[in-house]
C-alpha positions in Angstrom: 316.2 -22.5 67.8 317.2 -24.2 64.6 320.4 -22.9 62.9 318.4 -22.7 59.7 315.7 -20.5 61.3 318.4 -18.3 62.9 319.9 -17.7 59.4 316.5 -16.9 57.9 315.6 -14.5 60.7 319.0 -12.7 60.6 318.8 -12.4 56.8 315.3 -10.9 57.1 316.5 -8.4 59.7 319.4 -7.3 57.6 317.3 -7.1 54.5 314.8 -4.7 56.3 317.7 -2.4 57.3 319.5 -2.1 54.0 317.9 1.2 53.2 319.9 2.7 56.1 323.1 2.3 54.0 324.0 4.1 50.8 324.7 2.0 47.7 328.2 0.8 48.1 328.1 1.6 51.8 329.6 -0.9 54.3 327.5 -3.0 56.6 328.5 -3.6 60.2 331.3 -6.1 60.7 330.6 -9.8 61.3 331.8 -9.4 64.9 329.4 -6.5 65.4 326.5 -8.5 64.0 327.4 -11.5 66.2 327.3 -9.3 69.3 324.2 -7.4 68.3 322.0 -10.4 67.3 323.6 -12.9 69.7 324.2 -15.5 67.0 327.2 -17.5 65.9 329.7 -16.3 63.3 328.5 -19.2 61.1 325.0 -17.8 61.2 326.2 -14.3 60.2 328.3 -15.8 57.4 325.3 -17.8 56.0 322.9 -14.8 56.3 325.2 -12.5 54.4 325.8 -15.2 51.8 322.0 -15.5 51.4 321.7 -11.7 50.8 324.6 -11.9 48.4 322.8 -14.6 46.4 319.8 -12.3 46.2 322.0 -9.5 44.8 321.4 -7.2 47.8 325.0 -7.2 49.2 328.5 -7.7 47.9 331.0 -9.5 50.2 334.7 -8.8 49.9 337.0 -11.3 51.7 338.9 -9.5 54.3 337.0 -6.2 53.8 333.4 -6.9 54.8 329.9 -6.7 53.2 328.6 -3.7 51.2 325.2 -2.8 49.9 325.0 -3.8 46.2 323.9 -1.6 43.3 320.3 -2.3 42.4 319.9 -4.8 39.7 318.7 -3.5 36.4 315.5 -4.9 35.0 316.1 -8.1 33.1 314.8 -8.9 29.6 311.1 -9.5 29.2 310.1 -13.2 29.8 309.7 -15.3 26.8 306.6 -17.4 25.9 307.0 -20.8 27.4 303.4 -21.8 26.9 304.4 -24.3 24.2 305.9 -26.5 26.9 302.5 -27.3 28.3 301.7 -29.2 25.1 305.1 -30.8 24.7 305.3 -32.1 28.2 301.7 -33.5 28.2 302.0 -35.2 24.8 302.7 -38.9 25.4 304.1 -41.2 22.8 302.0 -43.8 21.2 303.8 -46.5 23.0 303.5 -45.0 26.5 301.1 -47.1 28.5 301.4 -45.0 31.7 302.1 -41.2 31.6 305.5 -40.4 33.1 304.2 -37.7 35.4 306.6 -36.5 38.1 304.8 -35.9 41.3 307.3 -35.1 44.0 304.8 -33.5 46.4 305.2 -36.2 49.0 308.9 -35.8 49.0 308.9 -32.0 49.0 306.7 -31.9 52.1 309.5 -33.6 54.1 312.4 -31.8 52.3 311.2 -28.2 52.1 312.2 -25.7 54.8 309.4 -24.6 57.0 308.9 -20.9 57.9 310.8 -19.6 60.9 309.2 -20.6 64.2 307.4 -23.7 62.9 308.2 -26.9 64.7 309.0 -29.5 62.0 307.4 -32.9 62.6 307.4 -33.6 58.8 311.1 -34.3 58.2 312.9 -37.5 57.4 316.4 -36.9 58.8 318.1 -36.6 62.2 318.3 -33.2 63.8 321.9 -31.8 63.7 322.2 -32.5 67.4 321.7 -36.2 66.7 324.1 -36.3 63.7 327.7 -37.5 64.3 329.0 -34.2 63.0 332.4 -34.3 64.7 333.0 -37.9 63.6 331.9 -37.1 60.1 334.2 -34.1 60.0 337.1 -36.2 61.3 336.4 -39.0 58.8 336.2 -36.5 55.9 339.6 -35.0 56.9 341.2 -38.4 57.2 339.7 -39.4 53.9 341.1 -36.4 52.1 344.6 -37.3 53.1 344.4 -40.9 51.8 346.6 -41.6 48.8 344.5 -41.5 45.7 341.5 -40.1 47.5 340.7 -37.7 44.7 341.2 -40.2 41.9 338.6 -42.2 40.0 337.1 -45.0 42.1 336.2 -48.5 40.7 332.8 -48.3 39.0 331.2 -50.7 41.6 332.7 -48.8 44.5 335.7 -49.1 46.8 336.3 -52.8 47.6 336.7 -52.2 51.3 333.4 -50.3 51.5 331.6 -53.0 49.4 333.0 -55.6 51.8 331.7 -53.7 54.8 328.2 -53.4 53.3 328.3 -57.2 52.4 329.0 -58.1 56.0 326.2 -55.7 57.2 323.6 -57.1 54.8 324.7 -60.8 54.8 324.9 -61.0 58.5 326.6 -63.6 60.6 326.0 -66.3 58.0 328.1 -64.4 55.5 325.4 -64.8 52.8 326.9 -62.0 50.6 330.4 -61.0 49.4 331.8 -57.8 48.1 331.3 -59.0 44.6 327.5 -59.0 45.2 327.5 -55.3 46.2 327.7 -52.0 44.4 328.0 -48.5 46.0 325.2 -46.0 45.2 324.6 -42.3 45.9 322.2 -43.0 48.8 319.0 -45.0 49.1 316.8 -42.9 46.7 319.4 -43.4 43.9 319.6 -47.1 44.7 315.8 -47.5 44.5 315.7 -45.6 41.2 318.4 -47.9 39.7 316.6 -51.0 41.0 313.2 -50.1 39.5 314.8 -49.0 36.2 316.6 -52.4 36.0 313.6 -54.6 37.0 310.5 -52.9 35.6 310.0 -51.6 32.0 307.8 -48.5 31.4 304.1 -49.5 31.7 304.8 -52.5 34.0 302.9 -52.9 37.3 305.1 -52.7 40.4 303.7 -54.0 43.7 304.2 -51.7 46.7 303.1 -51.8 50.3 300.1 -49.7 51.2 300.8 -47.2 52.7 304.4 -46.7 51.6 307.2 -44.2 51.2 306.2 -41.4 48.8 309.6 -41.3 47.2 309.1 -44.8 45.9 305.8 -43.9 44.3 307.4 -40.9 42.7 310.2 -43.1 41.3 307.7 -45.6 39.9 305.5 -43.0 38.2 308.4 -41.0 36.8 309.7 -44.3 35.3 306.3 -44.9 33.6 305.5 -47.8 35.9 302.2 -48.4 37.6 302.3 -48.9 41.4 299.8 -51.4 42.7 299.0 -51.4 46.4 299.3 -54.4 48.7 298.0 -53.6 52.3 300.1 -54.0 55.4 299.1 -54.6 59.0 301.0 -54.7 62.2 303.0 -57.8 61.0 303.9 -56.3 57.6 302.6 -57.1 54.2 299.7 -59.6 54.1 300.9 -62.7 52.1 297.5 -63.7 50.8 297.0 -60.2 49.3 300.5 -60.3 47.9 299.9 -63.6 46.1 296.5 -62.3 44.8 298.2 -59.1 43.5 300.9 -61.0 41.7 298.3 -63.3 40.0 296.0 -60.4 39.1 298.7 -58.1 37.6 301.4 -60.3 36.4 303.9 -58.1 38.2 307.6 -59.1 38.4 308.6 -56.7 41.1 307.5 -56.2 44.8 309.1 -53.3 46.8 308.9 -53.6 50.6 310.4 -52.4 53.8 310.4 -55.4 56.1 312.0 -53.6 59.0 310.3 -50.6 60.6 308.2 -49.9 57.5 307.7 -46.3 56.5 305.2 -44.9 57.6 303.6 -47.5 59.9 306.7 -48.8 61.6 305.6 -52.4 61.1 308.1 -55.3 61.1 307.5 -58.2 58.8 306.8 -61.2 61.1 308.9 -64.3 61.2 306.0 -66.4 59.9 305.5 -64.1 56.9 309.1 -63.7 55.8 309.5 -67.1 54.1 306.0 -66.7 52.7 306.9 -63.5 50.9 310.0 -65.1 49.4 308.0 -68.2 48.4 305.3 -66.2 46.8 307.7 -64.0 44.8 309.7 -67.1 43.7 306.5 -68.7 42.4 305.6 -65.6 40.5 309.1 -65.4 39.0 309.4 -61.9 40.6 312.0 -59.9 42.4 311.7 -58.5 45.9 313.3 -55.1 46.4 314.1 -54.9 50.1 314.5 -51.3 51.2 316.3 -51.7 54.5 316.4 -48.0 55.3 316.0 -48.1 59.1 318.3 -50.9 60.3 320.6 -48.3 61.9 317.6 -46.5 63.5 316.5 -49.3 65.8 315.3 -48.1 69.2 316.9 -49.1 72.5 314.1 -51.5 73.2 314.0 -53.1 69.8 315.7 -56.3 70.8 317.6 -58.5 68.4 316.8 -57.5 64.8 315.8 -60.1 62.2 318.2 -60.9 59.4 317.7 -59.2 56.1 315.6 -61.0 53.5 318.7 -61.0 51.3 320.6 -63.1 53.9 317.8 -65.7 53.7 317.6 -65.8 49.9 319.8 -68.2 48.0 318.1 -67.8 44.6 318.7 -64.2 43.7 315.1 -63.1 44.4 316.0 -60.2 46.7 317.6 -57.0 45.5 318.7 -55.2 48.7 318.9 -51.5 49.3 320.9 -50.0 52.2 322.0 -46.5 53.0 324.1 -44.6 55.6 322.2 -41.4 55.1 319.3 -41.8 57.6 321.6 -42.5 60.5 324.2 -39.8 59.7 323.4 -36.7 57.6 321.3 -35.8 54.6 324.5 -34.9 52.8 326.3 -38.2 53.4 324.7 -39.8 50.4 326.3 -43.2 50.4 324.4 -46.5 50.0 324.5 -49.9 48.4 322.7 -52.3 46.2 323.2 -56.0 46.8 322.0 -58.7 44.4 323.0 -62.1 43.0 323.0 -63.3 39.4 322.6 -61.5 36.0 320.5 -58.7 37.5 323.7 -57.3 39.2 325.2 -56.6 35.8 322.1 -54.7 34.7 322.1 -52.7 37.9 325.8 -51.7 37.3 325.2 -50.8 33.7 322.3 -48.5 34.6 324.2 -46.7 37.3 327.2 -46.2 35.0 324.9 -44.6 32.4 323.2 -42.4 35.0 326.1 -41.2 37.1 329.3 -43.1 36.3 330.2 -43.6 40.0 329.9 -42.3 43.5 332.6 -39.7 44.2 335.6 -41.3 45.8 336.1 -38.8 48.6 332.6 -39.5 49.8 333.2 -43.2 49.7 336.5 -42.8 51.6 334.8 -40.7 54.2 332.0 -43.2 54.7 334.6 -46.0 55.1 336.5 -44.0 57.7 333.3 -43.2 59.6 332.0 -46.8 59.9 335.4 -48.0 60.9 335.9 -45.5 63.7 335.2 -46.2 67.4 332.7 -43.3 67.3 330.4 -45.2 64.9 329.0 -47.8 67.4 328.8 -45.1 70.1 326.7 -42.9 67.7 324.3 -45.8 67.0 323.8 -46.5 70.7 323.1 -42.8 71.4 320.6 -42.6 68.5 318.9 -45.8 69.7 318.4 -44.3 73.2 317.3 -40.9 72.0 314.9 -42.1 69.4 313.2 -44.4 71.9 312.9 -41.5 74.4 311.5 -39.1 71.8 309.0 -41.8 70.6 307.7 -42.2 74.1 307.5 -38.4 74.7 305.6 -37.8 71.5 303.2 -40.7 72.0 302.6 -39.6 75.6 301.9 -36.0 74.6 299.4 -37.2 72.0 297.6 -39.3 74.5 297.4 -36.4 77.0 296.7 -33.5 74.6 294.9 -35.1 71.7 293.1 -38.1 73.3 290.9 -38.7 70.3 293.9 -39.3 68.0 294.9 -42.9 67.4 298.4 -44.3 67.1 297.7 -47.8 65.7 301.3 -49.1 66.2 304.1 -47.9 68.5 307.3 -48.7 66.5 310.6 -49.8 67.9 312.6 -48.3 65.1 312.8 -45.4 62.7 311.6 -41.9 63.5 307.9 -41.5 62.9 304.4 -42.1 64.3 301.6 -42.9 62.0 298.6 -41.1 63.5 294.9 -41.1 62.7 293.5 -37.7 63.8 290.2 -37.4 65.6 287.1 -35.8 64.2 286.8 -37.4 60.9 288.3 -34.6 58.9 290.8 -35.1 56.1 294.6 -35.3 56.5 295.0 -32.1 54.4 292.7 -30.2 56.7 294.6 -31.4 59.8 298.0 -30.6 58.2 296.7 -27.1 57.3 295.4 -26.4 60.8 298.6 -27.7 62.3 300.7 -25.3 60.1 298.5 -22.4 61.2 299.3 -23.4 64.8 303.0 -23.5 64.0 303.6 -27.2 63.5 304.4 -28.9 60.2 303.2 -32.5 59.8 303.1 -34.7 56.7 299.6 -35.5 55.4 299.1 -39.2 54.8 297.5 -39.1 51.3 300.8 -39.1 49.4 301.7 -42.4 51.1 298.9 -44.3 49.3 298.9 -45.1 45.6 295.1 -45.8 45.8 292.3 -44.4 47.9 293.4 -44.4 51.6 291.2 -46.4 54.0 291.2 -43.4 56.5 292.8 -40.0 57.1 296.3 -40.3 58.6 299.2 -38.0 59.2 302.9 -38.8 59.8 304.7 -37.1 62.7 308.4 -37.4 62.8 310.2 -37.1 66.2 313.8 -37.1 64.8 314.1 -33.6 63.2 313.4 -31.4 66.3 316.0 -30.1 68.7 314.8 -32.1 71.6 311.9 -33.8 73.5 310.7 -30.4 74.8 309.8 -29.3 71.3 307.7 -32.4 70.8 305.6 -31.6 73.8 305.3 -27.9 72.7 304.3 -29.1 69.2 301.4 -31.2 70.5 300.3 -28.4 72.8 300.2 -26.2 69.8 298.2 -28.8 67.9 295.7 -29.0 70.8 295.3 -25.2 70.8 295.1 -24.9 67.0 292.7 -27.7 66.2 289.1 -26.6 65.5 286.6 -27.5 68.3 283.8 -29.9 67.4 
């Protein structure tokens, strides 16, 4: 059972029993709750904290938890209807409304009800995260001289140098001066689009693509324009046509284990993409989110596009978050030329800098012997889980199609059988106790067919993947 589900279930049990205690009465001790419910002390502590946040209990360090006095009724709500007009009124110069649609992100970030198997997430399950190594790194980082002081605006030089070597590869195409540290990949993408595309500008994106990118573009007032991908990545002839038709100056892509399809940009297409962008006078934003999520059978990985670009076409995005923990939000932007100054300026305006303790912890983590061991363990486990999920789909849902079996990242892009919509499939799946991500939010135009994304990284183990597909089989409507 997920720790998160255990906390929610214990909180609900305690909530239902509060009437047994008088106001101000003491609840059973944490030790008694641990023994009664057979959960960990951490689960008890978090459940009590949740009830305290709801105003139902009061916790007193060293004394225990007590039933709180009922909250008095608050003031009558005000009239906020005026905001509907204010938020919908666009200025005369706004070409594209700056609507903020985060539904695609919220599907993968929101907590599912207890008992639901989550195939909709975007992060490693806690059992796959390097929790002990991260805890040790954070402890060492906190003891470093100056660890709580203000860092350089661009980031710690040693961490920038590490990212430069990771991105530039064996040829040493990048140096620390070409890199700035960011608060994860989402922040880096936001900074890149704000630097490269003014409001109202078209931005070319792969189709389908990561919903978080579409949300960034639309919230910035930009207009995402789809360029279809196939098993070999983005199609160069369609990319060239899109540049010519729109006059766009930015193309955002994931050349390695593209989300959601898992496609890898082929060796033949890589130079074509750079050539087409150079001819259009455009930037390529390379979102290299999954390089540390390669499967055991992936073989040698291609170099980054940034390592093959000498003319400053590529703005590279890299993050440690996907391979570690949702809360280790440390990433990097790499670029050459005047654009780097603009990227730095935008980040300073937005957030000043990434907190130094987090940077120090990241540096400690990637320099520890546990880091390569963690990556090898993740590579083996993700391959196994991919095969388990794909095999279960073939056995239990033979009409479902998996167009491409990826060798990296953490999801399968699945076309359900029966001709129904992705929303209908996702709703039926949730009723059966399985959360999947509908495919519609991954397209910025009309999708060619119904798809759903199934993640195999966020569950506790392969057994849950098999159980999830068996639930889907039982819960899908019969033709």
